[in-house]
DRENKEVEX-791421 format. One record per atom (N, C-alpha, C): atom name; residue in one letter; x, y, z. Coordinates in steps of 0.05 Angstrom, whole numbers, padded with zeros to 5 digits, always signed. Each point is the difference from the previous one (the first is absolute). Layout:
{pt "CA","a",{X,Y,Z}}
...
***
This chain:
{pt "N","m",{-01334,+02527,+01205}}
{pt "CA","m",{+00012,-00023,+00013}}
{pt "C","m",{+00021,-00012,-00019}}
{pt "N","e",{+00024,-00003,+00010}}
{pt "CA","e",{+00022,-00011,-00016}}
{pt "C","e",{+00004,-00029,+00007}}
{pt "N","f",{+00008,-00016,-00019}}
{pt "CA","f",{+00005,-00028,+00005}}
{pt "C","f",{+00030,-00005,-00001}}
{pt "N","s",{+00008,-00019,+00017}}
{pt "CA","s",{+00028,-00006,+00002}}
{pt "C","s",{+00010,-00017,-00023}}
{pt "N","y",{-00019,-00014,-00013}}
{pt "CA","y",{+00009,-00019,-00021}}
{pt "C","y",{-00001,+00014,-00027}}
{pt "N","q",{+00022,-00002,-00014}}
{pt "CA","q",{+00001,+00006,-00028}}
{pt "C","q",{+00016,-00021,-00013}}
{pt "N","a",{-00009,-00010,-00022}}
{pt "CA","a",{+00016,-00020,-00014}}
{pt "C","a",{+00027,+00010,-00006}}
{pt "N","p",{+00021,-00014,+00009}}
{pt "CA","p",{+00027,+00011,-00005}}
{pt "C","p",{+00007,+00001,-00030}}
{pt "N","e",{+00013,+00022,-00007}}
{pt "CA","e",{+00009,+00003,-00027}}
{pt "C","e",{+00025,-00016,-00003}}
{pt "N","t",{+00001,-00018,-00020}}
{pt "CA","t",{+00023,-00016,-00004}}
{pt "C","t",{+00008,+00003,-00030}}
{pt "N","k",{+00024,+00006,-00005}}
{pt "CA","k",{+00009,+00000,-00027}}
{pt "C","k",{+00003,-00029,-00009}}
{pt "N","i",{-00016,-00008,-00018}}
{pt "CA","i",{+00000,-00028,-00009}}
{pt "C","i",{+00017,-00002,-00025}}
{pt "N","e",{+00020,-00017,+00002}}
{pt "CA","e",{+00017,-00005,-00023}}
{pt "C","e",{-00016,-00015,-00021}}
{pt "N","s",{+00007,+00005,-00025}}
{pt "CA","s",{-00014,-00015,-00021}}
{pt "C","s",{+00009,-00029,+00000}}
{pt "N","i",{-00017,-00017,-00009}}
{pt "CA","i",{+00006,-00029,-00002}}
{pt "C","i",{+00025,-00003,-00017}}
{pt "N","e",{+00002,+00015,-00021}}
{pt "CA","e",{+00023,-00002,-00018}}
{pt "C","e",{+00026,+00007,+00014}}
{pt "N","t",{-00001,+00021,+00017}}
{pt "CA","t",{+00024,+00007,+00015}}
{pt "C","t",{+00008,-00022,+00019}}
{pt "N","c",{-00020,-00012,+00013}}
{pt "CA","c",{+00006,-00021,+00020}}
{pt "C","c",{+00012,-00025,-00013}}
{pt "N","k",{-00006,-00004,-00025}}
{pt "CA","k",{+00011,-00024,-00014}}
{pt "C","k",{+00030,+00002,-00002}}
{pt "N","d",{+00011,+00024,+00001}}
{pt "CA","d",{+00029,+00003,-00002}}
{pt "C","d",{+00015,-00003,+00027}}
{pt "N","w",{-00015,-00002,+00022}}
{pt "CA","w",{+00012,-00002,+00026}}
{pt "C","w",{+00008,-00028,+00006}}
{pt "N","d",{+00021,-00003,+00017}}
{pt "CA","d",{+00007,-00026,+00009}}
{pt "C","d",{-00020,-00010,+00021}}
{pt "N","l",{+00001,-00025,+00006}}
{pt "CA","l",{-00020,-00012,+00018}}
{pt "C","l",{+00001,+00013,+00028}}
{pt "N","s",{+00023,+00005,+00010}}
{pt "CA","s",{+00002,+00012,+00027}}
{pt "C","s",{-00014,+00027,+00001}}
{pt "N","k",{+00005,+00017,-00020}}
{pt "CA","k",{-00013,+00027,+00000}}
{pt "C","k",{-00030,-00003,-00003}}
{pt "N","l",{-00009,-00019,-00016}}
{pt "CA","l",{-00029,-00004,-00004}}
{pt "C","l",{-00013,-00010,+00026}}
{pt "N","i",{+00013,-00018,+00014}}
{pt "CA","i",{-00011,-00010,+00025}}
{pt "C","i",{-00001,+00023,+00021}}
{pt "N","t",{+00020,+00016,+00002}}
{pt "CA","t",{+00001,+00023,+00018}}
{pt "C","t",{-00023,+00019,-00007}}
{pt "N","f",{-00003,+00006,-00025}}
{pt "CA","f",{-00021,+00018,-00009}}
{pt "C","f",{-00028,-00011,+00008}}
{pt "N","t",{-00004,-00026,-00005}}
{pt "CA","t",{-00025,-00013,+00007}}
{pt "C","t",{-00006,+00002,+00029}}
{pt "N","e",{+00020,-00006,+00016}}
{pt "CA","e",{-00004,+00000,+00030}}
{pt "C","e",{-00005,+00028,+00010}}
{pt "N","t",{+00015,+00020,-00010}}
{pt "CA","t",{-00003,+00027,+00011}}
{pt "C","t",{-00024,+00015,-00012}}
{pt "N","q",{-00005,-00003,-00026}}
{pt "CA","q",{-00022,+00014,-00012}}
{pt "C","q",{-00027,-00013,+00002}}
{pt "N","y",{+00000,-00026,+00005}}
{pt "CA","y",{-00026,-00014,+00001}}
{pt "C","y",{-00004,-00013,+00027}}
{pt "N","h",{+00017,-00018,+00008}}
{pt "CA","h",{-00005,-00015,+00025}}
{pt "C","h",{-00004,+00019,+00024}}
{pt "N","q",{+00019,+00018,+00003}}
{pt "CA","q",{-00002,+00018,+00023}}
{pt "C","q",{-00023,+00020,-00003}}
{pt "N","k",{-00004,+00010,-00023}}
{pt "CA","k",{-00020,+00021,-00004}}
{pt "C","k",{-00029,-00012,-00001}}
{pt "N","i",{-00003,-00025,-00008}}
{pt "CA","i",{-00026,-00012,+00001}}
{pt "C","i",{-00010,-00001,+00029}}
{pt "N","e",{+00018,-00008,+00018}}
{pt "CA","e",{-00008,-00001,+00028}}
{pt "C","e",{-00007,+00028,+00011}}
{pt "N","t",{+00015,+00020,-00007}}
{pt "CA","t",{-00005,+00027,+00008}}
{pt "C","t",{-00027,+00009,-00011}}
{pt "N","d",{-00005,-00005,-00026}}
{pt "CA","d",{-00025,+00008,-00012}}
{pt "C","d",{-00024,-00013,+00013}}
{pt "N","i",{+00002,-00026,+00006}}
{pt "CA","i",{-00022,-00015,+00013}}
{pt "C","i",{-00005,+00012,+00027}}
{pt "N","n",{+00021,+00004,+00016}}
{pt "CA","n",{-00004,+00010,+00027}}
{pt "C","n",{-00012,+00028,+00000}}
{pt "N","a",{+00006,+00016,-00019}}
{pt "CA","a",{-00011,+00027,-00002}}
{pt "C","a",{-00029,-00001,-00010}}
{pt "N","l",{-00006,-00018,-00018}}
{pt "CA","l",{-00027,-00001,-00013}}
{pt "C","l",{-00021,-00014,+00017}}
{pt "N","m",{+00008,-00020,+00015}}
{pt "CA","m",{-00020,-00017,+00014}}
{pt "C","m",{-00018,+00015,+00019}}
{pt "N","p",{+00010,+00019,+00016}}
{pt "CA","p",{-00018,+00015,+00018}}
{pt "C","p",{-00022,+00016,-00015}}
{pt "N","h",{+00008,+00010,-00024}}
{pt "CA","h",{-00020,+00015,-00016}}
{pt "C","h",{-00021,-00019,-00012}}
{pt "N","i",{+00009,-00024,-00009}}
{pt "CA","i",{-00020,-00019,-00010}}
{pt "C","i",{-00019,-00008,+00023}}
{pt "N","d",{+00011,-00005,+00023}}
{pt "CA","d",{-00017,-00007,+00023}}
{pt "C","d",{-00020,+00022,+00006}}
{pt "N","k",{+00009,+00025,-00001}}
{pt "CA","k",{-00018,+00023,+00006}}
{pt "C","k",{-00022,+00002,-00020}}
{pt "N","v",{+00007,-00003,-00026}}
{pt "CA","v",{-00021,+00002,-00021}}
{pt "C","v",{-00020,-00022,+00003}}
{pt "N","v",{+00009,-00024,+00007}}
{pt "CA","v",{-00019,-00022,+00004}}
{pt "C","v",{-00018,+00005,+00024}}
{pt "N","r",{+00012,+00010,+00021}}
{pt "CA","r",{-00015,+00005,+00025}}
{pt "C","r",{-00021,+00022,-00005}}
{pt "N","v",{+00008,+00021,-00014}}
{pt "CA","v",{-00018,+00023,-00004}}
{pt "C","v",{-00020,-00005,-00022}}
{pt "N","h",{+00009,-00013,-00022}}
{pt "CA","h",{-00017,-00002,-00024}}
{pt "C","h",{-00009,-00028,-00007}}
{pt "N","g",{+00010,-00020,+00014}}
{pt "CA","g",{-00004,-00028,-00007}}
{pt "C","g",{-00029,-00008,-00001}}
{pt "N","e",{-00016,+00011,+00018}}
{pt "CA","e",{-00028,-00008,+00001}}
{pt "C","e",{-00016,+00010,-00025}}
{pt "N","s",{+00007,+00024,-00008}}
{pt "CA","s",{-00014,+00012,-00024}}
{pt "C","s",{+00013,-00008,-00026}}
{pt "N","h",{+00025,-00010,+00001}}
{pt "CA","h",{+00015,-00009,-00023}}
{pt "C","h",{+00010,-00028,+00006}}
{pt "N","p",{-00017,-00020,-00004}}
{pt "CA","p",{+00006,-00027,+00009}}
{pt "C","p",{+00024,-00013,-00014}}
{pt "N","h",{+00010,+00011,-00021}}
{pt "CA","h",{+00023,-00011,-00014}}
{pt "C","h",{+00026,+00005,+00016}}
{pt "N","l",{-00001,+00020,+00017}}
{pt "CA","l",{+00025,+00009,+00014}}
{pt "C","l",{+00012,-00022,+00018}}
{pt "N","p",{-00016,-00014,+00016}}
{pt "CA","p",{+00012,-00022,+00016}}
{pt "C","p",{+00013,-00021,-00018}}
{pt "N","a",{-00012,-00005,-00023}}
{pt "CA","a",{+00012,-00020,-00019}}
{pt "C","a",{+00027,+00011,-00010}}
{pt "N","v",{+00002,+00025,-00006}}
{pt "CA","v",{+00025,+00013,-00009}}
{pt "C","v",{+00021,-00003,+00022}}
{pt "N","r",{-00008,+00005,+00025}}
{pt "CA","r",{+00018,-00002,+00022}}
{pt "C","r",{+00010,-00029,+00003}}
{pt "N","n",{-00018,-00019,-00002}}
{pt "CA","n",{+00007,-00029,+00003}}
{pt "C","n",{+00019,-00008,-00023}}
{pt "N","l",{-00006,+00009,-00024}}
{pt "CA","l",{+00018,-00007,-00022}}
{pt "C","l",{+00028,+00013,+00004}}
{pt "N","f",{+00000,+00024,+00010}}
{pt "CA","f",{+00026,+00013,+00004}}
{pt "C","f",{+00016,-00015,+00022}}
{pt "N","l",{-00014,-00008,+00021}}
{pt "CA","l",{+00013,-00016,+00021}}
{pt "C","l",{+00011,-00026,-00011}}
{pt "N","q",{-00016,-00013,-00018}}
{pt "CA","q",{+00010,-00025,-00013}}
{pt "C","q",{+00025,+00006,-00016}}
{pt "N","l",{+00000,+00022,-00015}}
{pt "CA","l",{+00023,+00008,-00016}}
{pt "C","l",{+00024,+00005,+00018}}
{pt "N","v",{-00004,+00014,+00023}}
{pt "CA","v",{+00021,+00005,+00018}}
{pt "C","v",{+00013,-00026,+00011}}
{pt "N","a",{-00017,-00019,+00007}}
{pt "CA","a",{+00011,-00025,+00010}}
{pt "C","a",{+00016,-00015,-00021}}
{pt "N","e",{-00011,+00000,-00025}}
{pt "CA","e",{+00014,-00013,-00022}}
{pt "C","e",{+00027,+00015,-00006}}
{pt "N","l",{-00001,+00026,+00001}}
{pt "CA","l",{+00025,+00015,-00006}}
{pt "C","l",{+00021,-00005,+00022}}
{pt "N","n",{-00008,+00000,+00025}}
{pt "CA","n",{+00019,-00006,+00022}}
{pt "C","n",{+00013,-00027,-00004}}
{pt "N","d",{-00015,-00020,-00007}}
{pt "CA","d",{+00010,-00027,-00005}}
{pt "C","d",{+00019,+00000,-00024}}
{pt "N","h",{-00009,+00014,-00021}}
{pt "CA","h",{+00016,+00001,-00025}}
{pt "C","h",{+00027,+00013,+00005}}
{pt "N","i",{+00000,+00022,+00014}}
{pt "CA","i",{+00025,+00015,+00006}}
{pt "C","i",{+00019,-00017,+00016}}
{pt "N","k",{-00010,-00014,+00020}}
{pt "CA","k",{+00017,-00018,+00016}}
{pt "C","k",{+00013,-00022,-00018}}
{pt "N","k",{-00016,-00011,-00018}}
{pt "CA","k",{+00010,-00021,-00018}}
{pt "C","k",{+00021,+00011,-00019}}
{pt "N","e",{-00006,+00024,-00010}}
{pt "CA","e",{+00019,+00013,-00018}}
{pt "C","e",{+00027,+00006,+00014}}
{pt "N","e",{-00002,+00011,+00023}}
{pt "CA","e",{+00025,+00007,+00014}}
{pt "C","e",{+00016,-00024,+00008}}
{pt "N","s",{-00013,-00022,+00006}}
{pt "CA","s",{+00014,-00025,+00005}}
{pt "C","s",{+00013,-00010,-00026}}
{pt "N","l",{-00014,+00002,-00022}}
{pt "CA","l",{+00011,-00009,-00025}}
{pt "C","l",{+00024,+00018,-00007}}
{pt "N","f",{-00003,+00027,+00003}}
{pt "CA","f",{+00023,+00018,-00006}}
{pt "C","f",{+00024,-00008,+00016}}
{pt "N","k",{-00003,-00006,+00025}}
{pt "CA","k",{+00022,-00007,+00017}}
{pt "C","k",{+00013,-00026,-00009}}
{pt "N","s",{-00016,-00020,-00007}}
{pt "CA","s",{+00010,-00026,-00010}}
{pt "C","s",{+00015,+00004,-00026}}
{pt "N","v",{-00010,+00017,-00018}}
{pt "CA","v",{+00013,+00005,-00026}}
{pt "C","v",{+00027,+00014,+00005}}
{pt "N","a",{+00000,+00020,+00017}}
{pt "CA","a",{+00024,+00015,+00006}}
{pt "C","a",{+00022,-00017,+00012}}
{pt "N","n",{-00009,-00019,+00017}}
{pt "CA","n",{+00019,-00018,+00014}}
{pt "C","n",{+00006,-00025,-00016}}
{pt "N","n",{-00014,-00002,-00023}}
{pt "CA","n",{+00003,-00024,-00017}}
{pt "C","n",{-00006,-00026,+00015}}
{pt "N","t",{-00022,+00000,+00015}}
{pt "CA","t",{-00007,-00023,+00017}}
{pt "C","t",{-00027,-00012,-00009}}
{pt "N","i",{-00007,+00004,-00025}}
{pt "CA","i",{-00025,-00011,-00011}}
{pt "C","i",{+00006,-00014,-00026}}
{pt "N","d",{-00011,-00024,-00003}}
{pt "CA","d",{+00005,-00014,-00025}}
{pt "C","d",{-00020,+00009,-00021}}
{pt "N","a",{+00006,-00006,-00025}}
{pt "CA","a",{-00016,+00010,-00023}}
{pt "C","a",{-00030,-00009,+00002}}
{pt "N","g",{-00004,-00024,+00008}}
{pt "CA","g",{-00028,-00010,+00002}}
{pt "C","g",{-00016,+00015,+00021}}
{pt "N","k",{+00011,+00004,+00023}}
{pt "CA","k",{-00013,+00015,+00022}}
{pt "C","k",{-00004,+00029,-00009}}
{pt "N","r",{+00020,+00012,-00013}}
{pt "CA","r",{-00002,+00028,-00009}}
{pt "C","r",{-00023,+00002,-00020}}
{pt "N","e",{-00002,-00018,-00018}}
{pt "CA","e",{-00021,+00000,-00020}}
{pt "C","e",{-00028,-00002,+00013}}
{pt "N","f",{-00002,-00018,+00019}}
{pt "CA","f",{-00025,-00004,+00015}}
{pt "C","f",{-00008,+00026,+00014}}
{pt "N","e",{+00019,+00012,+00014}}
{pt "CA","e",{-00006,+00025,+00015}}
{pt "C","e",{-00008,+00022,-00019}}
{pt "N","l",{+00013,+00003,-00023}}
{pt "CA","l",{-00007,+00021,-00019}}
{pt "C","l",{-00028,-00005,-00011}}
{pt "N","s",{-00006,-00025,-00006}}
{pt "CA","s",{-00027,-00006,-00010}}
{pt "C","s",{-00021,+00007,+00021}}
{pt "N","s",{+00005,-00007,+00025}}
{pt "CA","s",{-00018,+00007,+00022}}
{pt "C","s",{-00004,+00030,+00003}}
{pt "N","l",{+00022,+00015,-00001}}
{pt "CA","l",{-00002,+00029,+00002}}
{pt "C","l",{-00015,+00012,-00024}}
{pt "N","a",{+00004,-00011,-00024}}
{pt "CA","a",{-00015,+00010,-00023}}
{pt "C","a",{-00030,-00006,+00003}}
{pt "N","g",{-00006,-00022,+00012}}
{pt "CA","g",{-00028,-00007,+00006}}
{pt "C","g",{-00012,+00020,+00020}}
{pt "N","n",{+00015,+00008,+00019}}
{pt "CA","n",{-00009,+00021,+00019}}
{pt "C","n",{-00008,+00025,-00015}}
{pt "N","h",{+00015,+00007,-00020}}
{pt "CA","h",{-00006,+00024,-00016}}
{pt "C","h",{-00028,-00001,-00013}}
{pt "N","i",{-00006,-00024,-00009}}
{pt "CA","i",{-00027,-00004,-00013}}
{pt "C","i",{-00021,+00003,+00022}}
{pt "N","a",{+00005,-00010,+00024}}
{pt "CA","a",{-00020,+00003,+00021}}
{pt "C","a",{-00003,+00029,+00008}}
{pt "N","f",{+00022,+00016,+00001}}
{pt "CA","f",{-00001,+00028,+00007}}
{pt "C","f",{-00018,+00014,-00021}}
{pt "N","e",{+00006,-00006,-00025}}
{pt "CA","e",{-00015,+00013,-00022}}
{pt "C","e",{-00030,-00005,+00003}}
{pt "N","s",{-00007,-00025,+00007}}
{pt "CA","s",{-00028,-00007,+00003}}
{pt "C","s",{-00013,+00016,+00023}}
{pt "N","v",{+00013,+00002,+00022}}
{pt "CA","v",{-00011,+00015,+00023}}
{pt "C","v",{-00003,+00030,-00007}}
{pt "N","l",{+00021,+00010,-00013}}
{pt "CA","l",{-00001,+00029,-00008}}
{pt "C","l",{-00022,+00005,-00020}}
{pt "N","e",{-00005,-00019,-00018}}
{pt "CA","e",{-00022,+00003,-00019}}
{pt "C","e",{-00027,+00000,+00014}}
{pt "N","n",{-00003,-00016,+00020}}
{pt "CA","n",{-00024,-00001,+00016}}
{pt "C","n",{-00004,+00027,+00015}}
{pt "N","i",{+00021,+00010,+00011}}
{pt "CA","i",{-00002,+00026,+00014}}
{pt "C","i",{-00007,+00022,-00020}}
{pt "N","s",{+00012,-00001,-00023}}
{pt "CA","s",{-00006,+00020,-00021}}
{pt "C","s",{-00029,-00001,-00008}}
{pt "N","e",{-00011,-00024,-00004}}
{pt "CA","e",{-00028,-00003,-00007}}
{pt "C","e",{-00018,+00011,+00021}}
{pt "N","l",{+00006,-00007,+00025}}
{pt "CA","l",{-00017,+00009,+00022}}
{pt "C","l",{+00001,+00031,+00004}}
{pt "N","t",{+00022,+00012,-00007}}
{pt "CA","t",{+00003,+00029,+00003}}
{pt "C","t",{-00004,+00016,-00025}}
{pt "N","n",{-00012,-00012,-00020}}
{pt "CA","n",{-00004,+00014,-00026}}
{pt "C","n",{+00026,+00011,-00010}}
{pt "N","a",{+00020,-00017,-00002}}
{pt "CA","a",{+00027,+00007,-00010}}
{pt "C","a",{+00012,+00022,+00018}}
{pt "N","f",{-00003,-00003,+00026}}
{pt "CA","f",{+00011,+00018,+00020}}
{pt "C","f",{-00011,+00028,-00002}}
{pt "N","t",{-00026,+00002,-00008}}
{pt "CA","t",{-00013,+00026,-00003}}
{pt "C","t",{-00020,+00003,+00023}}
{pt "N","a",{+00006,+00018,+00018}}
{pt "CA","a",{-00018,+00004,+00023}}
{pt "C","a",{-00026,+00013,-00009}}
{pt "N","p",{-00022,-00006,+00013}}
{pt "CA","p",{-00026,+00012,-00007}}
{pt "C","p",{+00001,+00030,+00002}}
{pt "N","a",{-00015,+00013,-00017}}
{pt "CA","a",{-00002,+00029,+00001}}
{pt "C","a",{-00008,+00010,+00028}}
{pt "N","g",{+00013,+00021,+00008}}
{pt "CA","g",{-00006,+00011,+00027}}
{pt "C","g",{+00013,-00015,+00023}}
{pt "N","s",{+00018,-00018,-00006}}
{pt "CA","s",{+00013,-00015,+00022}}
{pt "C","s",{+00018,+00018,+00017}}
{pt "N","c",{+00003,-00008,+00025}}
{pt "CA","c",{+00017,+00015,+00018}}
{pt "C","c",{+00030,-00003,-00008}}
{pt "N","k",{+00016,+00016,+00013}}
{pt "CA","k",{+00029,+00000,-00006}}
{pt "C","k",{+00012,-00028,+00005}}
{pt "N","t",{-00008,-00012,+00022}}
{pt "CA","t",{+00012,-00026,+00006}}
{pt "C","t",{-00008,-00022,-00020}}
{pt "N","y",{-00025,+00001,-00008}}
{pt "CA","y",{-00010,-00019,-00021}}
{pt "C","y",{+00017,+00003,-00025}}
{pt "N","n",{+00003,+00026,-00009}}
{pt "CA","n",{+00016,+00005,-00024}}
{pt "C","n",{+00029,-00008,+00004}}
{pt "N","l",{+00011,+00005,+00023}}
{pt "CA","l",{+00027,-00007,+00006}}
{pt "C","l",{+00004,-00030,-00002}}
{pt "N","v",{-00018,-00016,+00011}}
{pt "CA","v",{+00002,-00029,-00002}}
{pt "C","v",{-00001,-00009,-00029}}
{pt "N","y",{-00019,+00009,-00015}}
{pt "CA","y",{-00002,-00009,-00028}}
{pt "C","y",{+00025,+00008,-00016}}
{pt "N","n",{+00010,+00025,+00004}}
{pt "CA","n",{+00024,+00009,-00014}}
{pt "C","n",{+00024,-00016,+00008}}
{pt "N","s",{+00002,-00006,+00026}}
{pt "CA","s",{+00022,-00015,+00010}}
{pt "C","s",{-00001,-00029,-00010}}
{pt "N","l",{-00023,-00011,-00001}}
{pt "CA","l",{-00003,-00028,-00011}}
{pt "C","l",{+00008,+00000,-00030}}
{pt "N","r",{-00007,+00021,-00015}}
{pt "CA","r",{+00008,+00001,-00028}}
{pt "C","r",{+00030,+00001,-00002}}
{pt "N","t",{+00013,+00017,+00016}}
{pt "CA","t",{+00029,+00003,+00000}}
{pt "C","t",{+00013,-00026,+00008}}
{pt "N","f",{-00011,-00013,+00020}}
{pt "CA","f",{+00011,-00026,+00009}}
{pt "C","f",{-00002,-00021,-00022}}
{pt "N","n",{-00022,+00000,-00014}}
{pt "CA","n",{-00004,-00018,-00022}}
{pt "C","n",{+00021,+00005,-00022}}
{pt "N","e",{+00004,+00026,-00007}}
{pt "CA","e",{+00020,+00007,-00020}}
{pt "C","e",{+00028,-00009,+00007}}
{pt "N","k",{+00007,+00004,+00026}}
{pt "CA","k",{+00026,-00008,+00009}}
{pt "C","k",{+00003,-00031,-00002}}
{pt "N","l",{-00020,-00014,+00009}}
{pt "CA","l",{+00001,-00029,-00001}}
{pt "C","l",{+00001,-00011,-00028}}
{pt "N","t",{-00014,+00014,-00018}}
{pt "CA","t",{+00001,-00009,-00028}}
{pt "C","t",{+00028,+00003,-00012}}
{pt "N","y",{+00013,+00022,+00006}}
{pt "CA","y",{+00028,+00004,-00008}}
{pt "C","y",{+00018,-00021,+00013}}
{pt "N","y",{-00003,-00003,+00026}}
{pt "CA","y",{+00016,-00020,+00015}}
{pt "C","y",{-00002,-00028,-00012}}
{pt "N","r",{-00024,-00008,-00006}}
{pt "CA","r",{-00004,-00027,-00012}}
{pt "C","r",{+00013,-00002,-00027}}
{pt "N","k",{-00003,+00021,-00016}}
{pt "CA","k",{+00012,+00001,-00026}}
{pt "C","k",{+00030,-00001,+00001}}
{pt "N","l",{+00012,+00016,+00018}}
{pt "CA","l",{+00029,+00000,+00004}}
{pt "C","l",{+00010,-00028,+00008}}
{pt "N","e",{-00013,-00012,+00018}}
{pt "CA","e",{+00008,-00027,+00009}}
{pt "C","e",{-00003,-00021,-00022}}
{pt "N","n",{-00024,+00000,-00012}}
{pt "CA","n",{-00005,-00020,-00021}}
{pt "C","n",{+00018,+00003,-00024}}
{pt "N","e",{+00005,+00025,-00009}}
{pt "CA","e",{+00015,+00004,-00024}}
{pt "C","e",{+00030,+00003,+00003}}
{pt "N","v",{+00008,+00007,+00024}}
{pt "CA","v",{+00029,+00006,+00004}}
{pt "C","v",{+00012,-00017,+00023}}
{pt "N","l",{-00009,+00005,+00024}}
{pt "CA","l",{+00012,-00013,+00023}}
{pt "C","l",{+00000,-00030,-00001}}
{pt "N","f",{-00022,-00012,-00005}}
{pt "CA","f",{-00002,-00029,+00000}}
{pt "C","f",{+00018,-00012,-00023}}
{pt "N","s",{+00001,+00013,-00022}}
{pt "CA","s",{+00017,-00009,-00022}}
{pt "C","s",{+00030,+00000,+00008}}
{pt "N","k",{+00007,+00021,+00014}}
{pt "CA","k",{+00028,+00002,+00009}}
{pt "C","k",{+00007,-00021,+00021}}
{pt "N","i",{-00020,-00006,+00017}}
{pt "CA","i",{+00005,-00020,+00021}}
{pt "C","i",{+00002,-00028,-00013}}
{pt "N","k",{-00015,-00005,-00021}}
{pt "CA","k",{+00002,-00025,-00015}}
{pt "C","k",{+00027,-00005,-00013}}
{pt "N","a",{+00012,+00022,-00009}}
{pt "CA","a",{+00025,-00001,-00015}}
{pt "C","a",{+00023,-00011,+00016}}
***
């Protein structure tokens, strides 16, 4: 049985490389490599999470909690992305004052801390994204995909915190 979902391979630029980019290129990179792909990854992964919970949730009671945490993360990410894209537009059009820009950046950085907390909880519940021995293909797929998703979001948060937000402040 083949699965339609595979974590997309993305050539991730180094943080150091991104530091040399102008703000416009950095925003475009963030929107295309993260905002758009996060939604794609979520839409591809969610049916598999639902299936694993439906099939194995009774015998593995942590799975519904993993699903609920992932849904919480999805809701927070959707809100975060909307706020970011609104900020990007305001910055590009020069329609935001310094105080409001600083407030928005602080709020977005706070979101990153919340994402990290949810992902840490998911990691704890999944034994660092390690499926139990003898797990079915879908179970393994979900854990591997959650690990990949976590890695992408860790890079995304680091890129924004260390590079993008600093350039927006300037």
